[in-house]
C-alpha positions as CSV (number, residue, x, y, z in Angstrom):
1,M,-151.1,84.1,4.5
2,F,-148.8,83.9,7.6
3,K,-150.5,82.0,10.4
4,I,-150.1,82.5,14.1
5,V,-151.5,79.7,16.3
6,I,-152.1,80.1,20.1
7,L,-151.8,76.8,22.0
8,G,-151.6,75.6,25.5
9,K,-153.4,73.7,28.2
10,P,-157.0,74.8,29.3
11,N,-157.4,78.0,31.3
12,V,-153.9,79.5,30.7
13,G,-155.4,82.6,29.0
14,K,-155.3,81.8,25.3
15,S,-158.6,83.4,24.4
16,S,-157.7,86.5,26.5
17,L,-154.5,86.8,24.5
18,F,-156.5,86.3,21.3
19,N,-158.8,89.2,22.3
20,R,-155.8,91.4,23.4
21,L,-154.1,91.0,20.1
22,L,-157.3,91.7,18.2
23,R,-158.0,94.7,20.5
24,K,-161.6,93.6,21.0
25,R,-163.6,91.0,22.9
26,D,-164.1,88.4,20.3
27,A,-163.6,85.0,21.9
28,V,-165.6,84.0,25.0
29,V,-163.5,84.1,28.1
30,S,-164.3,82.2,31.3
31,E,-162.6,80.8,34.4
32,R,-164.2,77.5,33.5
33,E,-161.8,75.0,31.8
34,G,-162.7,74.1,28.3
35,T,-164.5,77.2,27.4
36,T,-162.9,77.3,23.9
37,R,-163.5,74.1,22.0
38,D,-163.6,75.0,18.3
39,I,-160.9,76.8,16.3
40,K,-161.4,80.5,16.0
41,R,-159.7,82.4,13.2
42,R,-159.4,86.2,12.6
43,I,-157.4,88.4,10.2
44,L,-155.0,90.7,12.0
45,Q,-152.6,93.4,10.8
46,I,-150.1,94.1,13.5
47,D,-148.2,96.8,11.5
48,T,-149.2,98.6,8.3
49,E,-145.8,97.7,6.8
50,L,-146.4,94.0,7.4
51,E,-148.5,91.4,5.7
52,E,-151.9,90.7,7.2
53,V,-151.8,87.5,9.3
54,E,-154.3,84.9,10.4
55,L,-154.6,84.7,14.2
56,I,-155.9,81.3,15.4
57,D,-157.2,80.5,18.9
58,T,-157.5,76.8,19.8
59,G,-159.0,74.7,22.5
60,G,-156.9,73.4,25.4
61,L,-154.4,70.6,25.1
62,D,-155.7,68.4,27.9
63,E,-155.1,64.8,28.6
64,V,-158.6,63.6,29.6
65,E,-160.7,60.6,28.8
66,D,-163.7,62.7,27.8
67,T,-164.3,62.1,24.1
68,L,-165.3,65.7,23.5
69,F,-162.0,67.2,24.9
70,Q,-160.0,64.5,23.1
71,Q,-161.5,66.0,19.9
72,V,-160.6,69.5,21.1
73,K,-156.9,68.5,21.6
74,E,-156.6,66.7,18.3
75,K,-158.1,69.7,16.5
76,A,-155.7,72.0,18.2
77,L,-152.7,69.9,17.3
78,Q,-153.9,69.5,13.7
79,T,-154.2,73.3,13.5
80,A,-150.6,73.7,14.8
81,R,-149.4,71.9,11.7
82,E,-150.7,74.6,9.4
83,G,-149.2,77.5,11.5
84,D,-146.0,79.4,10.8
85,L,-145.5,80.7,14.4
86,I,-146.8,79.0,17.6
87,L,-147.5,81.0,20.7
88,Y,-147.4,78.4,23.4
89,M,-149.0,79.7,26.7
90,V,-148.5,78.3,30.2
91,D,-149.8,79.4,33.6
92,G,-146.9,81.1,35.4
93,R,-148.4,80.3,38.8
94,T,-147.8,76.5,38.2
95,I,-144.8,74.4,37.5
96,P,-144.2,72.4,34.3
97,D,-145.5,68.8,34.4
98,E,-145.0,65.8,32.2
99,E,-148.0,66.7,30.1
100,E,-146.6,70.1,29.4
101,V,-143.3,68.6,28.4
102,N,-145.0,66.1,26.0
103,N,-147.0,68.9,24.4
104,I,-143.8,71.0,23.7
105,R,-142.0,67.9,22.3
106,Q,-144.9,67.2,19.9
107,L,-144.8,70.8,18.7
108,Q,-141.0,70.9,18.4
109,R,-141.1,67.9,16.1
110,L,-143.2,69.9,13.7
111,G,-140.2,72.2,13.1
112,K,-142.2,75.4,13.8
113,S,-141.0,78.6,15.4
114,I,-142.2,78.6,19.0
115,L,-142.5,81.5,21.5
116,L,-143.2,80.4,25.1
117,L,-145.5,82.9,26.9
118,V,-145.6,82.5,30.6
119,N,-148.9,84.1,31.5
120,K,-150.4,85.4,34.8
121,I,-147.1,87.1,35.9
122,D,-149.1,89.9,37.4
123,N,-146.3,91.4,39.4
124,D,-142.5,91.3,39.9
125,S,-142.8,88.9,42.9
126,L,-144.0,86.2,40.5
127,M,-141.0,86.5,38.2
128,E,-139.0,83.8,39.9
129,G,-141.5,81.2,38.8
130,V,-140.7,82.0,35.2
131,Y,-137.3,80.3,35.4
132,N,-139.0,76.9,36.0
133,F,-140.3,77.0,32.4
134,Y,-136.9,77.1,30.8
135,S,-136.8,73.4,31.5
136,L,-139.3,72.9,28.6
137,G,-136.5,73.6,26.2
138,V,-138.0,76.6,24.3
139,E,-135.3,79.2,23.6
140,E,-137.5,82.3,23.7
141,V,-139.5,82.8,26.9
142,F,-141.7,85.8,27.6
143,P,-143.2,86.5,31.0
144,I,-146.5,88.3,30.5
145,S,-149.8,89.2,32.1
146,V,-152.6,89.4,29.5
147,V,-155.1,90.8,32.1
148,H,-152.7,93.6,33.1
149,N,-151.1,94.0,29.7
150,R,-147.6,93.3,31.0
151,G,-145.0,92.2,28.5
152,I,-147.5,92.1,25.6
153,G,-145.7,94.9,23.7
154,K,-142.4,92.8,23.7
155,V,-144.3,89.8,22.4
156,I,-145.8,91.8,19.6
157,E,-142.4,93.3,18.6
158,R,-141.0,89.8,18.5
159,I,-143.9,88.5,16.4
160,K,-143.2,91.3,13.9
161,D,-139.8,89.8,13.2
162,F,-141.5,86.6,11.8
163,I,-144.1,88.3,9.5
164,P,-143.2,89.1,5.9
165,S,-143.3,92.8,4.8
166,N,-145.9,94.0,2.3
167,S,-143.1,94.7,-0.2
168,N,-142.4,91.0,-0.3
169,L,-146.0,90.1,-1.2
170,E,-146.9,88.8,-4.7
171,L,-150.4,88.6,-5.9
172,K,-151.0,85.0,-6.7
173,I,-153.9,84.1,-9.0
174,P,-155.0,80.5,-8.8
175,T,-155.0,78.8,-12.2
176,I,-156.6,75.6,-13.5
177,G,-155.1,72.7,-11.6
178,Q,-153.4,74.9,-9.0
179,R,-155.4,74.8,-5.8
180,D,-154.0,77.5,-3.5
181,Y,-157.1,77.5,-1.4
182,S,-158.1,74.4,0.5
183,Q,-161.7,75.7,0.7
184,L,-162.1,75.2,-3.0
185,E,-162.7,71.5,-2.6
186,M,-166.3,71.9,-3.6
187,E,-168.5,70.0,-6.0
188,I,-168.1,72.7,-8.7
189,P,-165.1,72.8,-11.0
190,L,-162.3,75.2,-10.4
191,E,-162.9,76.8,-13.9
192,E,-166.2,78.0,-12.6
193,L,-164.7,79.5,-9.4
194,V,-161.8,81.5,-10.9
195,K,-162.4,83.6,-13.9
196,G,-160.3,86.3,-15.5
197,E,-157.9,87.9,-13.2
198,E,-160.2,88.1,-10.2
199,Q,-159.0,86.5,-6.9
200,P,-161.3,84.8,-4.6
201,S,-160.6,87.4,-1.9
202,Q,-162.2,90.0,-4.2
203,F,-165.5,88.0,-4.6
204,P,-168.5,89.4,-2.8
205,E,-169.0,87.9,0.6
206,I,-172.2,86.4,1.8
207,R,-172.4,85.9,5.6
208,V,-174.5,82.9,6.5
209,A,-175.5,82.3,10.2
210,I,-176.4,78.7,11.1
211,V,-178.8,79.0,14.1
212,G,-181.1,76.6,16.0
213,R,-181.5,74.9,19.3
214,V,-179.0,72.5,20.9
215,N,-178.3,69.2,19.2
216,V,-180.1,69.8,15.9
217,G,-176.9,69.2,13.9
218,K,-175.7,72.7,13.2
219,S,-172.0,71.8,13.5
220,S,-172.4,68.6,11.4
221,L,-174.1,70.8,8.8
222,L,-171.2,73.3,8.8
223,N,-168.7,70.4,8.4
224,R,-170.7,69.0,5.5
225,L,-171.1,72.4,3.8
226,V,-167.3,73.2,3.9
227,G,-166.2,69.7,3.2
228,S,-164.0,69.3,6.3
229,N,-164.3,68.7,10.1
230,R,-164.2,72.4,10.8
231,S,-166.5,72.3,13.8
232,I,-166.3,69.8,16.7
233,V,-169.3,67.5,16.8
234,S,-170.5,65.8,20.0
235,E,-173.7,64.3,21.3
236,K,-173.1,66.5,24.4
237,D,-175.4,69.5,24.6
238,G,-173.7,72.9,24.3
239,T,-170.5,71.7,22.5
240,T,-170.2,74.9,20.5
241,I,-169.8,78.1,22.6
242,D,-168.1,80.6,20.4
243,P,-169.4,81.1,16.9
244,V,-167.3,79.1,14.4
245,D,-166.8,80.4,10.9
246,E,-165.4,79.1,7.7
247,T,-165.4,80.4,4.1
248,V,-166.0,78.5,0.9
249,F,-166.0,79.9,-2.7
250,Y,-169.1,79.2,-4.8
251,K,-170.2,80.7,-8.1
252,N,-167.9,83.7,-7.8
253,Y,-169.0,84.4,-4.2
254,R,-167.3,83.9,-0.9
255,I,-169.8,82.3,1.5
256,K,-168.8,82.6,5.1
257,F,-170.7,80.1,7.2
258,I,-171.0,80.9,10.9
259,D,-172.0,78.1,13.2
260,T,-173.5,79.5,16.4
261,A,-174.0,77.9,19.8
262,G,-177.2,76.0,20.2
263,L,-179.9,77.9,22.1
264,R,-182.0,76.5,24.9
265,R,-184.7,77.9,27.2
266,R,-183.5,80.8,29.4
267,S,-184.3,78.8,32.5
268,K,-182.0,75.9,31.4
269,I,-179.0,78.0,30.2
270,K,-175.9,76.8,32.0
271,D,-172.9,78.9,33.1
272,I,-170.9,80.0,30.0
273,E,-173.9,79.2,27.7
274,K,-175.3,82.6,28.8
275,Y,-172.9,84.1,26.2
276,A,-174.5,82.0,23.5
277,L,-177.7,84.0,23.1
278,Y,-175.9,87.4,23.0
279,R,-173.3,86.0,20.4
280,T,-176.1,84.5,18.3
281,E,-178.1,87.7,18.2
282,K,-174.9,89.6,17.3
283,V,-174.0,87.2,14.5
284,L,-177.6,87.5,13.1
285,E,-177.3,91.3,13.1
286,E,-174.1,91.0,11.0
287,S,-175.3,88.3,8.7
288,D,-177.0,88.3,5.3
289,V,-178.7,84.9,5.4
290,A,-179.8,82.7,8.3
291,L,-180.1,79.0,8.1
292,L,-182.7,78.2,10.7
293,V,-182.0,74.5,11.5
294,V,-184.7,72.3,13.0
295,D,-184.7,68.6,13.9
296,A,-186.8,66.6,11.4
297,R,-186.9,63.6,13.7
298,E,-188.2,65.5,16.8
299,G,-190.4,67.9,14.8
300,I,-191.0,71.6,15.6
301,V,-191.1,72.7,19.2
302,E,-191.8,76.0,20.9
303,L,-188.1,76.9,21.2
304,D,-187.7,76.6,17.4
305,E,-190.4,79.2,17.0
306,K,-188.7,81.5,19.5
307,I,-185.4,81.2,17.6
308,G,-187.4,81.9,14.4
309,G,-188.5,85.1,16.2
310,L,-184.9,86.1,16.6
311,V,-184.3,85.7,12.9
312,E,-187.4,87.7,12.1
313,K,-186.2,90.5,14.4
314,S,-182.8,90.6,12.8
315,K,-184.4,91.2,9.3
316,T,-182.0,88.8,7.6
317,A,-182.8,86.6,4.7
318,V,-183.8,83.1,5.9
319,I,-183.9,79.5,4.8
320,I,-185.5,76.9,7.0
321,V,-183.5,73.7,7.0
322,A,-184.9,70.4,8.4
323,N,-181.8,68.3,9.3
324,K,-181.7,64.6,10.1
325,W,-184.0,63.8,7.2
326,D,-182.5,60.3,6.9
327,K,-185.2,58.1,8.2
328,K,-187.4,56.1,5.8
329,G,-191.1,57.0,5.6
330,M,-190.8,60.6,6.6
331,E,-193.6,62.6,4.8
332,F,-192.3,65.8,3.2
333,Q,-195.7,67.4,2.5
334,K,-196.9,66.8,6.1
335,F,-193.7,68.3,7.6
336,E,-193.9,71.2,5.2
337,R,-197.4,72.0,6.3
338,E,-196.2,71.9,9.9
339,I,-193.4,74.3,9.0
340,K,-195.8,76.8,7.4
341,R,-198.1,76.6,10.3
342,R,-195.5,77.0,13.1
343,F,-193.4,79.6,11.2
344,N,-196.3,81.6,9.6
345,F,-194.4,84.8,10.5
346,L,-191.6,83.5,8.2
347,S,-194.0,82.6,5.4
348,Y,-191.5,84.0,2.9
349,A,-188.8,81.5,3.9
350,P,-188.0,78.6,1.6
351,F,-187.9,75.1,3.2
352,L,-185.3,72.4,2.6
353,V,-184.8,68.9,4.0
354,V,-181.3,67.6,4.4
355,S,-179.1,65.1,6.2
356,A,-175.8,66.3,7.4
357,K,-175.0,62.7,8.2
358,T,-175.5,61.3,4.7
359,G,-175.0,64.5,2.7
360,R,-178.5,64.4,1.3
361,G,-179.7,67.8,0.0
362,I,-176.6,69.7,1.0
363,E,-175.8,70.8,-2.5
364,R,-179.2,72.6,-2.7
365,I,-178.3,74.8,0.2
366,Q,-175.6,76.7,-1.6
367,K,-177.9,77.3,-4.6
368,R,-180.7,78.5,-2.3
369,I,-178.3,80.9,-0.5
370,L,-177.4,82.6,-3.7
371,E,-181.0,82.9,-4.7
372,V,-182.2,84.5,-1.5
373,Y,-179.1,86.7,-1.3
374,Q,-179.9,88.1,-4.7
375,N,-183.4,88.8,-3.5
376,Y,-181.9,90.3,-0.3
377,T,-179.9,92.8,-2.4
378,K,-182.5,93.4,-5.0
379,R,-183.5,96.9,-6.0
380,I,-186.8,97.7,-7.8
381,P,-186.7,100.7,-10.2
382,T,-188.9,103.5,-8.9
383,A,-191.1,103.7,-12.0
384,R,-191.9,100.0,-11.9
385,L,-192.5,100.1,-8.1
386,N,-195.0,103.0,-8.5
387,E,-196.9,101.2,-11.2
388,W,-197.3,98.3,-8.8
389,I,-198.4,100.5,-5.9
390,K,-200.9,102.3,-8.1
391,E,-202.3,98.9,-9.3
392,A,-202.5,97.7,-5.7
393,T,-204.3,100.8,-4.4
394,T,-206.7,100.8,-7.3
395,R,-207.6,97.2,-6.7
396,H,-208.1,97.8,-2.9
397,S,-208.3,101.4,-1.7
398,L,-206.5,102.5,1.4
399,P,-208.8,102.6,4.5
400,S,-209.6,106.1,5.8
401,D,-208.2,107.2,9.1
402,I,-210.2,107.2,12.4
403,R,-211.6,110.6,11.5
404,G,-212.8,109.4,8.1
405,K,-210.2,111.4,6.2
406,E,-208.8,109.9,3.0
407,I,-205.3,108.4,3.1
408,K,-203.2,108.6,-0.1
409,I,-199.9,107.2,-1.2
410,Y,-198.3,109.9,-3.4
411,Y,-195.4,107.7,-4.6
412,A,-193.0,105.0,-3.4
413,T,-189.3,104.5,-3.6
414,Q,-186.9,101.8,-2.5
415,F,-184.2,103.5,-0.5
416,E,-182.3,100.5,0.9
417,T,-181.5,96.8,0.4
418,K,-180.5,94.1,2.8
419,P,-183.4,93.8,3.2
420,P,-185.4,95.7,0.6
421,Q,-186.9,98.8,2.3
422,I,-189.5,100.9,0.6
423,A,-190.6,104.4,1.6
424,L,-194.3,105.2,1.0
425,I,-194.7,109.0,0.7
426,M,-198.2,109.7,2.1
427,N,-200.5,112.6,3.1
428,R,-200.9,110.8,6.5
429,P,-197.9,108.6,7.2
430,K,-199.8,105.8,8.8
431,L,-200.5,102.3,7.4
432,H,-202.8,99.8,9.0
433,F,-201.0,96.5,9.6
434,S,-203.6,94.6,7.5
435,Y,-203.0,96.9,4.5
436,N,-199.3,96.7,5.0
437,R,-199.6,92.9,4.8
438,Y,-201.7,93.3,1.7
439,L,-199.1,95.5,-0.1
440,V,-196.3,93.2,0.8
441,R,-198.2,90.2,-0.5
442,F,-199.0,92.1,-3.7
443,L,-195.3,93.0,-4.2
444,R,-194.3,89.4,-3.8
445,E,-196.8,88.4,-6.5
446,K,-195.0,90.9,-8.8
447,E,-191.4,90.1,-8.0
448,D,-189.5,87.2,-6.5
449,F,-188.7,88.1,-2.9
450,T,-188.4,84.5,-1.7
451,G,-186.5,84.3,1.5
452,V,-186.4,88.0,2.5
453,P,-188.6,90.4,4.4
454,I,-190.0,93.5,2.7
455,I,-190.0,96.6,4.9
456,L,-192.6,99.3,4.1
457,I,-192.0,102.6,5.9
458,P,-194.8,105.3,5.7
459,R,-193.3,108.9,5.4
460,S,-194.7,112.4,4.9
461,R,-193.3,114.6,2.2
462,S,-191.5,116.7,4.8
463,Q,-189.6,113.8,6.2
464,P,-186.1,113.2,4.8
């Protein structure tokens, strides 16, 4: 796939351009330098006659001694090597400095096509400053203003010249020994990943959100799961701001892992971290499975429970993962009891202990994800479901309503999956919470629903 990489120093408008080209607010934008740290990738089709492209937003190329931002720069330059076209952005209200010259020289040595975008040229009076940037030695210079959408159309038209047309595309099927997809570097053999004439892009996708409070090791866990340093890792709190995603292929599924920003108490949220909660909630709404990560060394704290509440609210499947399980003498059964006690509202969630640092237990996560996803998409035949409901109500009758009138369930039917949702057709569509809990528990005894919530919805016969 053709790749377009957006590069430049901090705060020149890279993420704003990323959002503009995508035509939606995807990347977090802030006046604060260093807002973007990880690499953000999205699929974009600029023209129906052209091949889809991968648009990549990167962190700022900044010469600072801070270890975190050194990692950001190294990751950005590493990403430039895989790109086909580089959009290098500068701030048109400044003049080129030695650092800018060095960045351009590094990129030119890669032999890539480069378009120089001089941003923040909001009006004609600022055009004179554009000529200063011809000294950088890039042949194609475009004055633009992302905020005011000036010059963006010309940039898009020029980008189109680089993208192959759909007529030139050939369907490539990976064969044994031919690794066309870097993400296939997993512990399972390629023979198991690619069967028949199916392509990995056609495999069902499972979206997995990695959530938890700050510094529990979510980014390290993502890197270990995908087998590469996809997400920047630092001891500094709040390193991840934007959700970071990466896809791996496993057992004929595409598993898209999404590393979300670490959450903290509302009173301690700092500046751009205010976006983290909103983005995490949005990622959970769009995900199939949540990996709720806790710190095995620190134990369960109140904030872990609150984040668990967000997961419960989203109705996704869930696996509780205790990371940093690399210290000798840690008692599994004791910790498991603590998990069950503190997360009693997620009693259906399986529990795993792992160490992203050593790799311990990582291989079990993928297997568990497939298991709970299959439960998440499970559909129970109506006849069997009604047998179970009849058995449950015979064993324990429904309580009468407040007027002493009998309540009946005429029949039940599952009308939705992700998660399993069951309509109970009743003479009086009300179900006491304790009886609801009893029915859910009864259904779990009959069928494996590990990792997923079961939603019971009372309805009258007249309701659609």
